[in-house]
Steps between C-alpha positions, in 0.01 A plus 500: 500500500635834410427804729454834324499712803698483830227696683295312770145593581476615852258343751186688380534291180586180682146439610208277381350767271824525299625137513158323506425535133857365419446172698418296185744673272848361423699798630714603788472830666760589763356709775629666809321408826509672832733335756219462753282289264382143587425252224324165520560184299231269352272344759572148381251209482199477728585301815147364540459669841329830554466771244755512217798726551494835332870580531818284486815551700589853604810683363607836649771702339622617836527141631746295288421187697153487346647455152506161330774381261484704170381323186797652310807702590780672310824671603653741253824689507528828308812703452318829561231411748653220697324179613120459471308224661142436376243245595143438410218291628544363848139520625398163623 
């Protein structure tokens, strides 16, 4: 995939109104999220006891111990910018 712009939409664009219509599209949109955000993974299958779960496991940006292993990771070294570590996925 080729990126045409290095700009990241700020958090007002990283919400369900902006990202919702893109859910079924084959595209990736990098967004910047606030550091105090909390995300939830998929609820998983029904456990046959009580009401079905609405949310999955909790991931808080401020609490690294709530993070699962990333689905993919890359470490890059650039002469000008130095080392860059990126990871994606990781919500259980």
